[in-house]
N, C-alpha and C positions, 0 to 999 in steps of 0.2 A: 504494500500500500504506500503510495507516494505521500509527500507532505500535504499537498492540497486535499487529497482524499481523507487524510487524518483530521485536518481542520474541519472539513465538511462533516465528517462523522461526529466529531467532538461537539459541533453546534447542533446539528439536526437530530442525531440519534443519542443525544446525551440525556442525563437525568434532569428532573425538573429544576433543580437548583442552578444548573448551568444555563438553562433556558431563561430563568429569572435574571441571572447575572447579565447575559447578553442583551436581553430586552431592556434592563435598567440602564445599561451603558448607552444604548441608542436613545433612550428617553432623556437622560441627562445631557447628552450631546445636543439634542433638539432644543431643549430649554435654554441651554447656553448660547446656541446659535441665534436665538430670538432676542437676546439682550439688546443689540443695537437698534431694534425697532421700537423700543420704549413701550412695549405692551405691559399690561398689568401682570402682577405676579400670578394670579389665578389663571389668566389666559395662557401664560407660558407653562404653567403646571398642567393644564388640560391638554395643551399641545404635546407636552411630553408624554402624557398618558396615552394620547392617540398613537404615538410612535411605539410605546411600550406594548399596547394592546395589539397593534398590527404585527409587531415582531413576534410576540408570544403566539398569536393565532396562526401566523404564517408558518412558524416552526412546527407547531403541533399538526397542522393540516398537511404539511409535507411528510411528516411521520405517518399520518393516517394513510396517505396515498401511496406510500412506498413500503408499507409493512404488510406482510401476509399474516394469515391467522396463526400459523405456527410461530412466526417471529414475534407476533404480538404477545403470545403467552410467555416467551422468554424475556421480553422487555418488561412485562408486568411483574414478573417474579424478581427481576433485577431492581425494580424501583419501588418495591413494596415498603421499603423503610422510610420513604420521604413523601409518598403521594398524599397522605393526609395533611401534612404541613403545607405542601404546595397548594393543595385545594383550598385550605383555609386562608392562606395569604392572598391568592388571586381573587377568591370570592369576596374577601374584605375590600380589596382594591377596587373591584367592580362597584360595590356599594358606595364607596367613597367617591368614585367618579360620577355616579348619578347625583350625589349630593353636590358636587362641584358644578355639575351641569345646571342644577336647580338654582344655585347661587348666581351663576353667570347670567342666566335668563332673567331673573328678577332684578338684577342690577343694570340691565340694558334698557334704561329708561330714556336715554338721550342718544340720538344717532351720532356716531363717531367712528373713526378708523378702528379703534380698539374694540368697540362693540360689534362692528361688522365682522372683524376677525374672530371674536369670541363666539359669535353666532355660528359661524362656519365650523369652528373647532368643536363647539358643543354638539352640533348635528353629527359630525364624524364620530365624536366620543360616544354618543348614544348608540349609533349603529355598531361600532366596534365592540363596545361593552356588552351589547346583547349577544353578538356572535361569540365573544370570548367566554361569556358566562355559560352558554350551552356547550361550548367546546370543552371547557373544564369538566362539566358534568359527563361528557362523552368519555373522557379519560377515567373518571371515577367509576362509571358503570363498567368499563372494561376491567378495572382492578377488582371491583366487587364480584364480577362474573368469574374471575380466576382465583378468588379468595378460597384457600383450602378449607376453611371452616364452612363456608356456604356450600361448596362443592360436596363435601362429605355429608352435610345435612340434607342436601337435595338430591342425593344419589347420583352425583356426577353431572347434573344439568346446569349448574352454575346459577340457578335462580331466575334466569331470563331465557325464555324459550322462543327462538326464531322459527318461522315456518319452514325455512330452507334447511335441509339436513346437513349441509356443510357447516363447518365451524365458523362462527362469526368473526369478522375482522373489525378494524376501527371504524370503517365506513358504516357498517351495520349498527354499531353503537352510536354513531353520530346521527343516523336516521332515527334511532330510538329516542335519543336525547332531544333533538330538534322538534320532533313531533310532539313530545311532551311540552316543550317550550312554547309551541304555537297553538296547541289545542288543549293543553292541560289534561291530556289523557293518552293512553297507549292505543295503537291501532291493531295491527295483526300480530303483535308480539304479546305473549302472555308472561306473567310474573308468578313464580312459584316460591319465592323466598320472602319471608317476613321482613328481613333486613332491607332488601332492595325495595320492597313495597313501601316501607316507611321512608326510604330515601326518595322514591318517586313522589310521594306525598309532599315532602319538603320542596323538591324541585318544582312541582306544580304550583304550590302556594307562592313561592318566591317569583316564579315566572308570571303569575297573575298580577302581582304587585308591580313588577318591572314593566310589563306590557301596559298596564294602566298608566303608570308614570310616563312612559314613552308617548302614548297618545296625548296626554295632557301637555307634555312639553312641546310636541309638534304643533298642537293647536295654539298654544301660547305664542310660539315663535311666529307662526303665520299671522295670527291676529296682531301681534306687535309690529310686524313688518308692514302690514296694511295701514296701521295707525301712523307710523313714522313716515310712510310713503305719501 
């Protein structure tokens, strides 16, 4: 393996902590690059969050699209020691980003360059936060599916039963996660694990709150733009 391949693998097929580190470096670089434009601190922070969310989501989805079901099981076992921490950190960050978006919108009472930029940054943050939120749940469902305790209790099924007889890969878990995020229910997938069922309940409740906030934010932004226009 050449040096470029090693760096490539270190970034995209690394554990969650490395992905967090790479994303954080990009975010800090973005915030620093915006210093000459005299934007408000919260606008620069939200812009940094946009870059963080984009980098984190991009690395995860690259992993999803390049990992087979067999490789996924090996990766899950390798990362079992830190997935809960990564999940908690990113989920908290997503919640904070929504709070920042609310603060930016309610402070945009006068038209200005900073407010125009903050509106764009906020809209991007809302979209990326929503995608990252369900992407993180995708990873969590994959880890729960391969959890030895659940597998033993569910007689080898993993607690999530897909209609296809083939072993599920990350894209299957992404389908499962995003369907819950958009409809607050499962579709053709059945759940046989009490642990996963409770996790799906949590996912659905948070998704409902987030989706409600997103609709309210978009309506507020559109209404505010018409008033200022």
